[in-house]
MDAnalysis code that builds the backbone (N, CA, C; Angstrom):
import MDAnalysis as mda
import numpy as np

u = mda.Universe.empty(738, n_residues=246, atom_resindex=np.repeat(np.arange(246), 3), trajectory=True)
u.add_TopologyAttr("name", ["N", "CA", "C"] * 246)
u.add_TopologyAttr("resid", np.arange(1, 247))
u.add_TopologyAttr("resname", ["MET", "THR", "GLY", "GLN", "ASN", "ARG", "SER", "SER", "ALA", "VAL", "MET", "GLN", "ARG", "ARG", "ARG", "VAL", "ALA", "PRO", "ASP", "SER", "LEU", "ASP", "TYR", "PHE", "PRO", "THR", "PRO", "PRO", "PHE", "ALA", "THR", "ARG", "ALA", "LEU", "CYS", "GLU", "PHE", "LEU", "SER", "ARG", "GLY", "ALA", "PRO", "SER", "LEU", "PRO", "LEU", "ASP", "ASP", "MET", "ARG", "VAL", "TRP", "GLU", "PRO", "ALA", "CYS", "GLY", "GLU", "LEU", "HIS", "MET", "ALA", "ARG", "PRO", "LEU", "ALA", "GLU", "TYR", "PHE", "ARG", "GLU", "VAL", "ARG", "ALA", "SER", "ASP", "VAL", "HIS", "ARG", "TYR", "GLY", "ASP", "HIS", "GLU", "LEU", "THR", "ASP", "PHE", "LEU", "PHE", "PHE", "GLY", "GLY", "GLY", "ASP", "VAL", "ARG", "THR", "ASP", "TRP", "ILE", "ILE", "THR", "ASN", "PRO", "PRO", "PHE", "LYS", "LEU", "ALA", "ASP", "ALA", "PHE", "ILE", "LYS", "THR", "ALA", "LEU", "GLU", "ILE", "ALA", "THR", "GLY", "GLY", "ILE", "ALA", "MET", "LEU", "LEU", "ARG", "GLY", "ALA", "PHE", "LEU", "GLU", "GLY", "GLN", "ASP", "ARG", "HIS", "ALA", "THR", "LEU", "PHE", "ASP", "ARG", "THR", "PRO", "PRO", "ASP", "TYR", "VAL", "LEU", "GLN", "PHE", "VAL", "GLU", "ARG", "VAL", "ALA", "MET", "LEU", "GLU", "GLY", "ARG", "LEU", "VAL", "ARG", "VAL", "GLY", "GLN", "LEU", "ASP", "PRO", "PHE", "ALA", "GLU", "LYS", "PRO", "GLY", "THR", "LYS", "VAL", "SER", "THR", "ALA", "THR", "SER", "TYR", "CYS", "TRP", "PHE", "VAL", "TRP", "LEU", "GLY", "GLY", "GLY", "LEU", "HIS", "TRP", "ARG", "ASP", "THR", "ARG", "LEU", "ARG", "TRP", "ILE", "ALA", "PRO", "CYS", "ARG", "HIS", "LYS", "LEU", "GLU", "ARG", "PRO", "GLY", "ASP", "TYR", "PRO", "ASP", "TYR", "ALA", "SER", "PRO", "VAL", "THR", "ASP", "GLU", "CYS", "GLN", "SER", "ASP", "LEU", "ILE", "ASP", "ALA", "ILE", "GLY", "ALA", "THR", "ALA"])
u.atoms.positions = np.array([
    [118.895, 159.482, 220.682],
    [117.452, 159.694, 220.743],
    [116.825, 158.644, 221.662],
    [115.922, 159.083, 222.545],
    [115.270, 158.182, 223.485],
    [113.995, 157.621, 222.890],
    [113.789, 156.331, 223.022],
    [112.575, 155.703, 222.518],
    [112.158, 154.565, 223.415],
    [111.041, 153.940, 223.087],
    [110.547, 152.818, 223.865],
    [111.399, 151.582, 223.629],
    [111.590, 150.818, 224.683],
    [112.289, 149.552, 224.578],
    [111.240, 148.463, 224.459],
    [111.024, 147.985, 223.248],
    [109.985, 146.985, 223.003],
    [110.578, 145.599, 222.760],
    [111.781, 145.360, 223.253],
    [112.388, 144.044, 223.048],
    [111.612, 143.002, 223.831],
    [111.790, 141.739, 223.453],
    [111.072, 140.661, 224.130],
    [111.461, 140.567, 225.599],
    [112.739, 140.893, 225.901],
    [113.183, 140.850, 227.297],
    [112.422, 141.852, 228.140],
    [112.135, 143.012, 227.575],
    [111.381, 144.037, 228.292],
    [109.922, 143.661, 228.382],
    [109.336, 143.279, 227.268],
    [107.891, 143.061, 227.236],
    [107.462, 141.897, 228.118],
    [108.288, 140.863, 228.258],
    [107.869, 139.717, 229.061],
    [107.849, 140.040, 230.544],
    [108.411, 141.177, 230.966],
    [108.409, 141.535, 232.370],
    [107.169, 142.328, 232.766],
    [106.333, 142.695, 231.821],
    [105.118, 143.422, 232.173],
    [103.997, 142.414, 232.376],
    [103.350, 142.446, 233.538],
    [102.341, 141.462, 233.888],
    [100.985, 142.143, 234.048],
    [100.129, 142.045, 233.060],
    [98.773, 142.579, 233.150],
    [97.796, 141.426, 233.021],
    [96.915, 141.269, 233.985],
    [95.944, 140.182, 233.937],
    [95.031, 140.355, 232.728],
    [94.670, 139.267, 232.078],
    [93.881, 139.361, 230.848],
    [92.454, 139.839, 231.074],
    [91.963, 139.776, 232.294],
    [90.576, 140.155, 232.555],
    [90.472, 141.432, 233.378],
    [91.435, 142.339, 233.222],
    [91.399, 143.665, 233.831],
    [91.172, 143.592, 235.338],
    [92.150, 143.031, 236.051],
    [92.039, 142.889, 237.498],
    [92.539, 144.113, 238.255],
    [92.750, 145.214, 237.544],
    [93.110, 146.458, 238.227],
    [94.436, 146.308, 238.964],
    [95.427, 145.724, 238.292],
    [96.716, 145.464, 238.916],
    [97.642, 146.665, 238.754],
    [97.850, 147.394, 239.844],
    [98.746, 148.541, 239.871],
    [99.768, 148.290, 240.977],
    [100.963, 147.781, 240.637],
    [101.950, 147.437, 241.660],
    [102.311, 148.622, 242.559],
    [102.547, 148.320, 243.821],
    [102.833, 149.340, 244.826],
    [104.333, 149.566, 244.977],
    [104.806, 150.802, 244.861],
    [106.216, 151.065, 245.156],
    [106.543, 150.632, 246.584],
    [107.596, 149.850, 246.780],
    [107.879, 149.302, 248.113],
    [108.011, 150.343, 249.215],
    [108.484, 151.547, 248.891],
    [108.643, 152.544, 249.948],
    [107.312, 152.882, 250.604],
    [106.203, 152.792, 249.838],
    [104.890, 153.110, 250.391],
    [104.479, 152.087, 251.439],
    [104.850, 150.828, 251.237],
    [104.574, 149.794, 252.230],
    [105.432, 149.989, 253.466],
    [106.713, 150.315, 253.272],
    [107.587, 150.568, 254.417],
    [107.094, 151.762, 255.230],
    [106.539, 152.770, 254.559],
    [106.023, 153.931, 255.277],
    [104.895, 153.529, 256.226],
    [104.014, 152.644, 255.778],
    [102.955, 152.139, 256.651],
    [103.553, 151.384, 257.831],
    [104.476, 150.475, 257.554],
    [105.064, 149.664, 258.619],
    [105.820, 150.523, 259.623],
    [106.477, 151.566, 259.167],
    [107.155, 152.476, 260.077],
    [106.150, 153.154, 260.999],
    [105.002, 153.548, 260.449],
    [103.966, 154.173, 261.274],
    [103.420, 153.187, 262.302],
    [103.124, 151.963, 261.870],
    [102.539, 150.982, 262.780],
    [103.508, 150.576, 263.888],
    [104.794, 150.477, 263.547],
    [105.769, 149.981, 264.520],
    [106.398, 151.083, 265.358],
    [106.490, 152.295, 264.809],
    [107.184, 153.364, 265.515],
    [106.278, 154.542, 265.863],
    [105.080, 154.578, 265.257],
    [104.166, 155.680, 265.516],
    [103.281, 155.403, 266.711],
    [102.085, 156.015, 266.699],
    [101.166, 155.925, 267.832],
    [100.800, 154.492, 268.215],
    [100.524, 153.586, 267.255],
    [100.164, 152.228, 267.669],
    [101.314, 151.473, 268.333],
    [102.574, 151.711, 267.869],
    [103.774, 151.039, 268.411],
    [103.574, 149.531, 268.537],
    [103.273, 148.894, 267.413],
    [102.940, 147.470, 267.419],
    [104.180, 146.604, 267.204],
    [104.254, 145.449, 267.858],
    [105.380, 144.521, 267.670],
    [105.195, 143.688, 266.406],
    [105.384, 144.297, 265.265],
    [105.124, 143.614, 263.992],
    [105.994, 142.379, 263.810],
    [107.185, 142.407, 264.375],
    [108.095, 141.276, 264.178],
    [107.632, 140.010, 264.898],
    [106.537, 140.110, 265.618],
    [105.952, 138.933, 266.257],
    [104.566, 138.630, 265.696],
    [104.258, 139.200, 264.528],
    [102.922, 139.070, 263.953],
    [102.967, 138.457, 262.559],
    [101.819, 137.923, 262.152],
    [101.645, 137.382, 260.810],
    [100.843, 138.373, 259.986],
    [101.146, 138.441, 258.702],
    [100.407, 139.324, 257.806],
    [100.071, 138.568, 256.528],
    [98.923, 138.865, 255.984],
    [98.467, 138.274, 254.720],
    [98.330, 139.392, 253.700],
    [98.983, 139.223, 252.556],
    [98.851, 140.140, 251.410],
    [98.040, 139.403, 250.361],
    [96.721, 139.646, 250.240],
    [95.849, 138.824, 249.397],
    [95.701, 139.284, 247.957],
    [96.402, 140.357, 247.571],
    [96.417, 140.798, 246.170],
    [97.864, 141.080, 245.804],
    [98.693, 140.033, 245.912],
    [100.147, 140.213, 245.960],
    [100.795, 140.523, 244.621],
    [100.116, 140.229, 243.493],
    [100.735, 140.507, 242.202],
    [102.097, 139.861, 242.088],
    [103.113, 140.676, 241.830],
    [104.484, 140.174, 241.692],
    [105.302, 140.368, 242.966],
    [104.613, 140.477, 244.112],
    [105.236, 140.488, 245.435],
    [105.929, 141.791, 245.794],
    [105.573, 142.880, 245.112],
    [106.225, 144.154, 245.400],
    [105.847, 144.699, 246.775],
    [104.695, 144.300, 247.314],
    [104.321, 144.686, 248.671],
    [104.736, 143.614, 249.673],
    [104.653, 142.361, 249.288],
    [104.996, 141.268, 250.199],
    [106.456, 141.331, 250.639],
    [107.316, 141.730, 249.734],
    [108.741, 141.750, 250.073],
    [109.057, 142.752, 251.188],
    [108.638, 144.021, 251.128],
    [108.902, 144.919, 252.257],
    [108.149, 144.522, 253.522],
    [106.977, 143.904, 253.399],
    [106.272, 143.428, 254.591],
    [107.127, 142.412, 255.347],
    [107.876, 141.592, 254.602],
    [108.728, 140.579, 255.223],
    [109.878, 141.192, 256.017],
    [110.163, 142.458, 255.786],
    [111.205, 143.138, 256.553],
    [110.727, 143.498, 257.956],
    [109.415, 143.489, 258.161],
    [108.850, 143.933, 259.440],
    [108.093, 142.829, 260.176],
    [107.380, 141.972, 259.444],
    [106.537, 140.961, 260.056],
    [107.264, 139.627, 260.188],
    [106.824, 138.843, 261.168],
    [107.429, 137.528, 261.393],
    [107.125, 136.575, 260.256],
    [105.912, 136.635, 259.709],
    [105.495, 135.699, 258.681],
    [104.605, 136.417, 257.673],
    [104.819, 136.167, 256.403],
    [104.044, 136.798, 255.335],
    [103.387, 135.718, 254.483],
    [102.092, 135.844, 254.315],
    [101.364, 135.001, 253.375],
    [101.037, 135.845, 252.149],
    [101.391, 135.382, 250.975],
    [101.170, 136.128, 249.735],
    [100.290, 135.314, 248.798],
    [99.179, 135.901, 248.354],
    [98.271, 135.203, 247.446],
    [97.654, 136.192, 246.481],
    [97.057, 135.656, 245.431],
    [96.352, 136.489, 244.449],
    [95.390, 135.597, 243.689],
    [94.389, 136.210, 243.093],
    [93.413, 135.456, 242.309],
    [93.953, 135.126, 240.923],
    [95.007, 135.822, 240.505],
    [95.616, 135.612, 239.190],
    [97.056, 135.159, 239.375],
    [97.520, 134.281, 238.513],
    [98.866, 133.732, 238.609],
    [99.857, 134.699, 237.969],
    [100.326, 135.675, 238.761],
    [101.370, 136.585, 238.290],
    [102.744, 135.941, 238.397],
    [102.889, 135.049, 239.348],
    [104.170, 134.385, 239.574],
    [103.951, 133.121, 240.373],
    [104.993, 132.663, 241.032],
    [104.938, 131.416, 241.786],
    [104.480, 131.702, 243.226],
    [103.223, 132.110, 243.367],
    [102.655, 132.411, 244.670],
    [101.355, 131.627, 244.846],
    [100.764, 131.736, 246.026],
    [99.511, 131.045, 246.305],
    [98.383, 131.600, 245.448],
    [97.618, 130.725, 244.829],
    [96.492, 131.131, 243.985],
    [95.204, 131.008, 244.805],
    [94.654, 132.132, 245.223],
    [93.511, 132.138, 246.130],
    [92.607, 133.330, 245.835],
    [91.300, 133.091, 245.859],
    [90.323, 134.170, 245.761],
    [89.990, 134.628, 247.176],
    [90.550, 135.731, 247.587],
    [90.431, 136.212, 248.957],
    [88.983, 136.425, 249.378],
    [88.139, 136.853, 248.469],
    [86.770, 137.214, 248.826],
    [85.920, 136.007, 249.198],
    [86.412, 134.802, 248.967],
    [85.684, 133.599, 249.376],
    [85.878, 133.272, 250.860],
    [86.761, 134.027, 251.539],
    [87.091, 133.686, 252.920],
    [86.218, 134.389, 253.947],
    [85.304, 135.239, 253.532],
    [84.471, 135.963, 254.484],
    [83.695, 135.029, 255.396],
    [83.800, 135.270, 256.711],
    [83.048, 134.476, 257.671],
    [83.611, 133.093, 257.931],
    [84.766, 132.769, 257.342],
    [85.347, 131.452, 257.527],
    [86.176, 131.360, 258.789],
    [86.915, 130.245, 258.907],
    [87.741, 130.013, 260.086],
    [89.171, 130.493, 259.910],
    [89.485, 131.078, 258.758],
    [90.842, 131.562, 258.503],
    [91.114, 132.779, 259.379],
    [92.276, 132.816, 260.015],
    [92.643, 133.938, 260.860],
    [94.095, 134.322, 260.615],
    [94.385, 135.607, 260.761],
    [95.745, 136.115, 260.699],
    [95.785, 137.374, 261.538],
    [96.971, 137.839, 261.885],
    [97.056, 139.062, 262.693],
    [96.680, 140.293, 261.871],
    [97.323, 140.416, 260.693],
    [97.091, 141.593, 259.855],
    [96.788, 141.185, 258.424],
    [96.012, 142.010, 257.757],
    [95.815, 141.930, 256.310],
    [96.163, 143.295, 255.741],
    [97.133, 143.320, 254.862],
    [97.618, 144.567, 254.263],
    [97.714, 144.360, 252.763],
    [97.105, 145.259, 251.991],
    [97.132, 145.090, 250.541],
    [96.767, 146.382, 249.825],
    [97.001, 146.376, 248.531],
    [96.529, 147.395, 247.606],
    [95.471, 146.698, 246.756],
    [94.206, 146.755, 247.166],
    [93.181, 145.944, 246.505],
    [92.746, 146.541, 245.174],
    [92.149, 145.739, 244.299],
    [91.518, 146.306, 243.102],
    [90.503, 147.356, 243.544],
    [90.578, 148.540, 242.971],
    [89.751, 149.645, 243.468],
    [88.265, 149.304, 243.416],
    [87.845, 148.620, 242.357],
    [86.418, 148.318, 242.214],
    [85.945, 147.275, 243.209],
    [86.883, 146.576, 243.858],
    [86.526, 145.567, 244.855],
    [86.977, 145.972, 246.259],
    [87.363, 147.211, 246.426],
    [87.949, 147.639, 247.692],
    [86.988, 147.463, 248.861],
    [85.722, 147.816, 248.686],
    [84.756, 147.674, 249.770],
    [84.652, 146.213, 250.211],
    [84.592, 145.302, 249.246],
    [84.481, 143.880, 249.560],
    [85.750, 143.375, 250.239],
    [86.926, 143.834, 249.796],
    [88.173, 143.434, 250.433],
    [88.200, 143.890, 251.886],
    [87.766, 145.108, 252.142],
    [87.776, 145.644, 253.508],
    [86.856, 144.829, 254.408],
    [85.642, 144.586, 253.946],
    [84.677, 143.856, 254.773],
    [85.137, 142.433, 255.042],
    [85.720, 141.784, 254.046],
    [86.246, 140.435, 254.247],
    [87.427, 140.451, 255.206],
    [88.333, 141.405, 255.018],
    [89.518, 141.490, 255.878],
    [89.146, 141.749, 257.332],
    [88.124, 142.573, 257.568],
    [87.705, 142.870, 258.940],
    [87.170, 141.626, 259.652],
    [86.660, 140.666, 258.891],
    [86.165, 139.425, 259.481],
    [87.289, 138.444, 259.819],
    [88.433, 138.622, 259.158],
    [89.512, 137.643, 259.273],
    [90.629, 138.097, 260.199],
    [91.053, 139.356, 260.074],
    [92.234, 139.836, 260.793],
    [91.917, 140.130, 262.254],
    [92.774, 139.679, 263.137],
    [92.582, 139.927, 264.564],
    [93.356, 141.149, 265.052],
    [94.426, 141.503, 264.352],
    [95.248, 142.641, 264.772],
    [94.906, 143.936, 264.078],
    [94.530, 143.847, 262.817],
    [94.180, 145.055, 262.071],
    [94.292, 144.835, 260.578],
    [93.818, 145.802, 259.820],
    [93.934, 145.754, 258.367],
    [94.369, 147.130, 257.864],
    [95.036, 147.140, 256.732],
    [95.442, 148.387, 256.095],
    [95.269, 148.235, 254.590],
    [94.605, 149.206, 253.978],
    [94.337, 149.191, 252.551],
    [94.891, 150.464, 251.915],
    [95.678, 150.311, 250.864],
    [96.202, 151.442, 250.121],
    [95.213, 151.794, 249.017],
    [94.631, 152.988, 249.109],
    [93.551, 153.373, 248.207],
    [93.690, 154.823, 247.779],
    [93.014, 155.162, 246.701],
    [92.973, 156.549, 246.260],
    [92.280, 157.407, 247.306],
    [92.702, 158.671, 247.369],
    [92.046, 159.590, 248.284],
    [90.562, 159.723, 248.006],
    [90.169, 159.496, 246.755],
    [88.754, 159.602, 246.377],
    [87.901, 158.547, 247.062],
    [88.534, 157.530, 247.655],
    [87.768, 156.495, 248.350],
    [87.031, 157.067, 249.555],
    [87.471, 158.203, 250.045],
    [86.808, 158.855, 251.168],
    [85.421, 159.370, 250.794],
    [85.163, 159.538, 249.511],
    [83.914, 160.134, 249.048],
    [82.844, 159.065, 248.809],
    [81.613, 159.515, 248.689],
    [80.523, 158.626, 248.293],
    [79.507, 158.399, 249.391],
    [78.245, 158.708, 249.108],
    [77.183, 158.534, 250.102],
    [76.949, 157.065, 250.424],
    [76.949, 156.212, 249.416],
    [76.707, 154.788, 249.655],
    [77.801, 154.194, 250.520],
    [79.059, 154.526, 250.226],
    [80.169, 153.978, 251.000],
    [80.119, 154.492, 252.441],
    [79.739, 155.743, 252.604],
    [79.611, 156.276, 253.962],
    [78.553, 155.501, 254.748],
    [77.438, 155.218, 254.105],
    [76.335, 154.547, 254.796],
    [76.652, 153.090, 255.113],
    [77.333, 152.407, 254.194],
    [77.554, 150.968, 254.359],
    [78.878, 150.624, 255.020],
    [79.840, 151.554, 255.042],
    [81.158, 151.242, 255.583],
    [81.609, 152.245, 256.641],
    [81.832, 153.497, 256.247],
    [82.463, 154.452, 257.148],
    [81.594, 154.813, 258.353],
    [80.295, 154.925, 258.160],
    [79.428, 155.263, 259.282],
    [79.347, 154.115, 260.288],
    [79.431, 152.889, 259.787],
    [79.332, 151.715, 260.653],
    [80.692, 151.303, 261.215],
    [81.708, 151.356, 260.354],
    [83.041, 150.900, 260.748],
    [84.089, 151.893, 260.247],
    [84.217, 153.035, 260.910],
    [85.195, 154.019, 260.444],
    [86.618, 153.525, 260.660],
    [87.539, 153.849, 259.767],
    [88.935, 153.470, 259.993],
    [89.491, 154.223, 261.194],
    [90.460, 153.625, 261.855],
    [91.103, 154.297, 262.980],
    [92.052, 155.385, 262.496],
    [92.694, 155.131, 261.363],
    [93.621, 156.118, 260.806],
    [93.427, 156.222, 259.298],
    [93.568, 157.429, 258.787],
    [93.781, 157.677, 257.373],
    [95.142, 158.344, 257.272],
    [96.069, 157.678, 256.594],
    [97.439, 158.164, 256.458],
    [97.626, 158.720, 255.057],
    [97.686, 160.029, 254.956],
    [97.768, 160.716, 253.664],
    [99.230, 160.932, 253.269],
    [99.605, 160.413, 252.103],
    [100.951, 160.668, 251.589],
    [101.074, 162.128, 251.166],
    [102.105, 162.791, 251.652],
    [102.380, 164.167, 251.243],
    [102.945, 164.191, 249.830],
    [103.868, 163.257, 249.545],
    [104.380, 163.130, 248.186],
    [103.555, 162.081, 247.444],
    [103.490, 162.206, 246.141],
    [102.651, 161.309, 245.360],
    [103.290, 159.926, 245.217],
    [102.444, 158.916, 245.279],
    [102.852, 157.531, 245.068],
    [102.425, 157.148, 243.653],
    [103.386, 157.017, 242.764],
    [103.082, 156.758, 241.352],
    [102.896, 155.268, 241.110],
    [101.717, 154.893, 240.614],
    [101.434, 153.497, 240.303],
    [100.920, 153.378, 238.880],
    [101.459, 152.409, 238.146],
    [101.131, 152.190, 236.749],
    [100.556, 150.794, 236.580],
    [99.688, 150.610, 235.622],
    [99.068, 149.306, 235.429],
    [100.084, 148.290, 234.906],
    [100.253, 147.214, 235.664],
    [101.045, 146.091, 235.197],
    [102.544, 146.242, 235.250],
    [103.068, 147.344, 235.768],
    [104.518, 147.484, 235.869],
    [104.857, 148.441, 237.005],
    [106.083, 148.328, 237.502],
    [106.559, 149.148, 238.611],
    [107.802, 149.899, 238.155],
    [107.675, 151.217, 238.037],
    [108.763, 152.070, 237.579],
    [108.888, 153.236, 238.556],
    [110.102, 153.562, 238.925],
    [110.337, 154.647, 239.882],
    [109.845, 155.978, 239.317],
    [109.211, 156.772, 240.177],
    [108.722, 158.083, 239.765],
    [109.893, 158.922, 239.244],
    [109.664, 159.617, 238.154],
    [110.697, 160.445, 237.544],
    [111.552, 159.716, 236.520],
    [111.446, 158.377, 236.470],
    [112.204, 157.596, 235.493],
    [111.389, 157.405, 234.216],
    [112.068, 157.052, 233.125],
    [111.376, 156.802, 231.870],
    [110.529, 155.536, 231.973],
    [109.313, 155.609, 231.475],
    [108.419, 154.456, 231.437],
    [108.641, 153.719, 230.118],
    [109.236, 152.513, 230.151],
    [109.542, 151.811, 228.901],
    [108.301, 151.342, 228.154],
    [107.120, 151.412, 228.778],
    [105.900, 150.940, 228.148],
    [104.962, 152.078, 227.756],
    [105.384, 153.317, 227.942],
    [104.524, 154.450, 227.635],
    [104.274, 154.548, 226.134],
    [103.081, 154.986, 225.766],
    [102.752, 155.159, 224.349],
    [103.606, 156.243, 223.711],
    [103.926, 157.279, 224.477],
    [104.750, 158.365, 223.968],
    [106.186, 158.165, 224.416],
    [107.125, 157.946, 223.507],
    [108.524, 157.731, 223.878],
    [109.066, 158.887, 224.716],
    [109.871, 158.557, 225.702],
    [110.481, 159.582, 226.539],
    [109.614, 160.036, 227.702],
    [108.469, 159.392, 227.906],
    [107.577, 159.781, 228.999],
    [108.144, 159.335, 230.342],
    [108.204, 160.259, 231.286],
    [108.657, 159.943, 232.630],
    [107.455, 159.670, 233.535],
    [107.676, 158.827, 234.520],
    [106.600, 158.416, 235.418],
    [106.218, 159.560, 236.346],
    [104.934, 159.860, 236.389],
    [104.387, 160.864, 237.299],
    [102.939, 160.485, 237.568],
    [102.289, 161.187, 238.450],
    [100.896, 160.893, 238.737],
    [100.189, 162.113, 239.300],
    [98.898, 162.208, 239.025],
    [98.054, 163.250, 239.615],
    [97.129, 162.651, 240.668],
    [97.308, 161.374, 240.949],
    [96.422, 160.673, 241.872],
    [96.985, 160.686, 243.284],
    [96.133, 160.995, 244.236],
    [96.505, 161.002, 245.641],
    [96.163, 159.653, 246.267],
    [97.060, 159.130, 247.106],
    [96.831, 157.846, 247.773],
    [96.953, 157.980, 249.290],
    [96.180, 157.156, 249.982],
    [96.197, 157.096, 251.450],
    [96.209, 155.642, 251.897],
    [96.732, 155.430, 253.089],
    [96.532, 154.165, 253.785],
    [95.321, 154.316, 254.692],
    [94.383, 153.384, 254.582],
    [93.233, 153.318, 255.477],
    [93.500, 152.172, 256.455],
    [93.506, 152.481, 257.750],
    [93.926, 151.516, 258.757],
    [92.820, 151.302, 259.784],
    [92.460, 150.032, 259.977],
    [91.539, 149.624, 261.038],
    [92.327, 148.783, 262.038],
    [92.311, 149.163, 263.296],
    [93.016, 148.426, 264.336],
    [92.097, 147.408, 264.994],
    [92.657, 146.259, 265.339],
    [91.903, 145.236, 266.052],
    [92.471, 145.035, 267.437],
    [92.102, 143.933, 268.056],
    [92.672, 143.600, 269.356],
    [92.384, 144.606, 270.442],
    [91.222, 145.258, 270.387],
    [90.858, 146.213, 271.427],
    [91.537, 147.556, 271.315],
    [92.188, 147.835, 270.183],
    [92.902, 149.102, 270.013],
    [92.071, 150.166, 269.293],
    [90.814, 149.873, 268.979],
    [89.988, 150.817, 268.227],
    [89.856, 152.151, 268.963],
    [90.015, 153.229, 268.219],
    [89.739, 154.561, 268.744],
    [88.251, 154.901, 268.609],
    [87.543, 154.145, 267.736],
    [86.134, 154.401, 267.417],
    [85.939, 155.783, 266.807],
    [86.970, 156.270, 266.191],
    [86.916, 157.535, 265.474],
    [88.095, 157.534, 264.510],
    [88.057, 158.389, 263.511],
    [89.108, 158.402, 262.500],
    [90.082, 159.541, 262.755],
    [91.346, 159.200, 262.777],
    [92.403, 160.187, 262.970],
    [93.196, 160.331, 261.676],
    [93.347, 161.558, 261.237],
    [94.106, 161.851, 260.026],
    [95.557, 162.130, 260.390],
    [96.448, 161.429, 259.691],
    [97.876, 161.683, 259.849],
    [98.497, 161.828, 258.472],
    [99.555, 162.612, 258.395],
    [100.259, 162.800, 257.136],
    [101.548, 161.991, 257.140],
    [101.832, 161.329, 256.036],
    [103.109, 160.650, 255.846],
    [104.040, 161.627, 255.148],
    [105.006, 162.113, 255.893],
    [105.942, 163.100, 255.355],
    [106.740, 162.501, 254.203],
    [107.317, 163.339, 253.361],
    [108.129, 162.810, 252.255],
    [109.164, 161.800, 252.764],
    [109.143, 160.605, 252.182],
    [109.991, 159.529, 252.715],
    [110.537, 158.607, 251.636],
    [110.234, 158.883, 250.378],
    [110.615, 157.948, 249.319],
    [112.121, 157.726, 249.281],
    [112.895, 158.801, 249.306],
    [114.349, 158.660, 249.207],
    [114.900, 157.921, 250.430],
    [114.288, 158.128, 251.582],
    [114.746, 157.478, 252.805],
    [114.418, 155.991, 252.825],
    [113.259, 155.625, 252.264],
    [112.763, 154.259, 252.408],
    [112.951, 153.385, 251.172],
    [113.447, 153.933, 250.087],
    [113.746, 153.091, 248.931],
    [115.009, 152.276, 249.185],
    [115.034, 151.072, 248.610],
    [116.170, 150.175, 248.779],
    [116.646, 149.674, 247.410],
    [117.922, 149.308, 247.284],
    [118.392, 148.702, 246.036],
    [117.590, 147.450, 245.718],
    [117.201, 147.301, 244.461],
    [116.440, 146.136, 244.038],
    [114.942, 146.288, 244.170],
    [114.472, 147.450, 244.617],
    [113.028, 147.656, 244.772],
    [112.286, 147.622, 243.441],
    [112.933, 148.106, 242.389],
    [112.262, 148.245, 241.104],
    [112.818, 147.247, 240.089],
    [111.955, 146.600, 239.326],
    [112.418, 145.612, 238.347],
    [113.302, 146.243, 237.279],
    [114.240, 145.455, 236.805],
    [115.046, 145.846, 235.652],
    [114.350, 145.273, 234.430],
    [113.584, 146.101, 233.743],
    [112.787, 145.601, 232.623],
    [113.622, 145.257, 231.401],
    [114.916, 145.529, 231.464],
    [115.784, 145.125, 230.357],
    [116.282, 143.700, 230.532],
    [116.000, 143.101, 231.712],
    [116.459, 141.738, 231.974],
    [115.258, 140.812, 232.063],
    [115.366, 139.606, 231.500],
    [114.241, 138.671, 231.539],
    [113.993, 138.152, 232.942],
    [112.730, 137.968, 233.290],
    [112.374, 137.353, 234.571],
    [112.507, 135.843, 234.441],
    [112.878, 135.184, 235.502],
    [113.003, 133.731, 235.485],
    [112.186, 133.135, 236.613],
    [111.787, 131.887, 236.440],
    [111.054, 131.198, 237.494],
    [111.909, 131.077, 238.750],
    [113.240, 130.950, 238.563],
    [114.122, 130.823, 239.712],
    [114.087, 132.083, 240.564],
    [114.023, 133.258, 239.917],
    [113.968, 134.519, 240.658],
    [112.699, 134.591, 241.483],
    [111.567, 134.216, 240.862],
    [110.311, 134.234, 241.581],
    [110.339, 133.251, 242.751],
    [110.887, 132.063, 242.543],
    [110.937, 131.058, 243.599],
    [111.803, 131.527, 244.761],
    [112.930, 132.170, 244.448],
    [113.793, 132.681, 245.507],
    [113.074, 133.695, 246.367],
    [112.278, 134.551, 245.729],
    [111.555, 135.579, 246.464],
    [110.467, 134.960, 247.313],
    [109.783, 133.943, 246.774],
    [108.750, 133.241, 247.544],
    [109.384, 132.633, 248.795],
    [110.530, 131.995, 248.639],
    [111.204, 131.373, 249.773],
    [111.580, 132.420, 250.811],
    [111.967, 133.597, 250.334],
    [112.425, 134.655, 251.248],
    [111.298, 135.174, 252.123],
    [110.078, 135.248, 251.593],
    [108.981, 135.796, 252.379],
    [108.162, 134.712, 253.050],
    [108.438, 133.451, 252.751],
    [107.726, 132.367, 253.405],
    [106.318, 132.181, 252.919],
    [106.015, 132.567, 251.663],
    [104.664, 132.403, 251.132],
    [104.399, 130.947, 250.828],
    [103.128, 130.572, 250.811],
    [102.725, 129.207, 250.512],
    [102.401, 129.066, 249.031],
    [103.111, 128.173, 248.339],
    [102.871, 127.993, 246.907],
    [101.734, 127.024, 246.691],
])
């Protein structure tokens, strides 16, 4: 009989911020899909010579695949999920901080603020992973899209399943589900919203579809083993691998 695994080893691997920071970890294949588009698609950017900042890094599920493409990755978050830089990204608006790219899955309720701050900082471009519903709204159109439309909206053809505080492969059993035996699925549509910098602006929005790519872009070790305890050493090793500042 299948049931929930509520052992201490499992439960200590789920990281939910105590003040509801809207933490929904990103499946790594979704980040690789963006990087494949930026490096091999229409922009054809030399990512391996660029720096990227992931300012809502959580447990580094996006920072790790970014390190496969970019020369340098900065990983930070406002909440201490692990051994990463502790920084409130929204305080950097209008400052002297600069980076080539800013790529993240921001808290949905703060997405507008993340975009506006990122546009002030990044010189190469920004990319935000957001629900398709972010395209809607009269206020957002007036304050953001009408003034600064994204260069690309990249619509995932297959669904990107994201759960609060944990990362589980779509179709697998969710060890934290209220109903035992529940498999991971989603009815939510996600897109990458991309603004190009460095004189590459199209000044119009182009819609592109990301063809099914999960099986192609998934890698061993992408998803946590919630039956095994997390250790500080594991987090430190990952920080060292991506070159984040502690």
